[in-house]
N, C-alpha and C positions, 0 to 999 in steps of 0.2 A: 499488540494493540488492541484497543476495546472498541470495534467498528459502531456497535451501538451507541455508545457512550460519545463517541467522536461524531457521529451524525446527529444526536441529541444535544451536542452542545455542552456535553457534561464534562468532556476531555477536552482540552485546549491545547495542551503540548504533549509530547511523547518523550519517555524517558529511557536513554540506552546507555549501557556502560561505554560503549566507543560508537562514533559515528564520523560522519563528512565533518569536515570544518567550513563548509558552505552552506547554501541555502539549495533545497534540491525538490525533488518530486518523488512520491511513491504510489504505487498501486498497492493496495491493502489485502492481503489475503486473511481471511477471518477463520481461524481454526477451531472457532466453538462448535456447535451442532450442525450448522449448516455447510461448513467446509467449503466456502466459497470466495470468490473475488468479486469485489463489486463496488469500490471504492477508490478514488484518484485524491490525493492531498498535495498541497503546495506546502513546503515547508518553510520556515526560515533559517535563519541562521542559529546553530546550537550556541547555548549558552553553557558552559563549563558550571558543574556544580560538584560538591565534595565526592559522590559517587558516579559521576558520569557527565551525562549532559541532557539538557532538557531543550527541546526541540519545539518551536513554537508552530503550532498549524495554523497557516495564512488563510488557505480556503479548502474546500471540498467540494468533489463532484461525486454523487452517488448515481453509479449506472446500473444496467442489468446485469445481476449478478451471474456467475459462471462456475458451476460446482466442480470442486476437485474431480471428479469421475469425468466429467466433460471435457476439463483440460487435459488430463491423461488420455483420452481417445483422440482429442485434437493435436495433441502435441505429445507423441510417444517420448517417454523418458521423462516426460513433468514430473517434479517432485514438490511437495509444498515446500517454501523456503522455511529453515528453523529461526532465521532471523530476518534476512534478505536476500535478495539476488540483484544484480545489477540488469536492467533491461536495455541498457544503451549500448549494450556490445553485440557486434553484428550477429553473432549466434542466437540471440534473443530478439533480434529484430521481427519476426515473424509472431511472436507472443505480445510483443510489446503492441504491434499493429492491430493483433486483434482486440486486444483491450480497447484501444483507441476508436473503434468502429462500433464498439458497444452503444446502445440507447441511453442517453442521460435522463435520468429520473428526477434528480434535483442538484442545484449548484448552491451554495453558501459560501 
């Protein structure tokens, strides 16, 4: 995902080759120069297209970003996801709780 394009409103859908078939939520890791997490998305129901799925971005919340280094210090063994990880699993609850406690900068 291109976090800056999403925040700026340039990107309103996310394209994936495979994805859940229901609406969902996502905490976005930006693999660019900043290598950080700082964006929460509510996603609509994916629409199947020729080469995968278009997932509409319903709303976003930008929160205080956390660098990859900080995440690795706070959560030993944390690795940046290659595509995505599920934070609703019991072993990921501390990580999810951490993100949900971050200060909100902007909601759209």
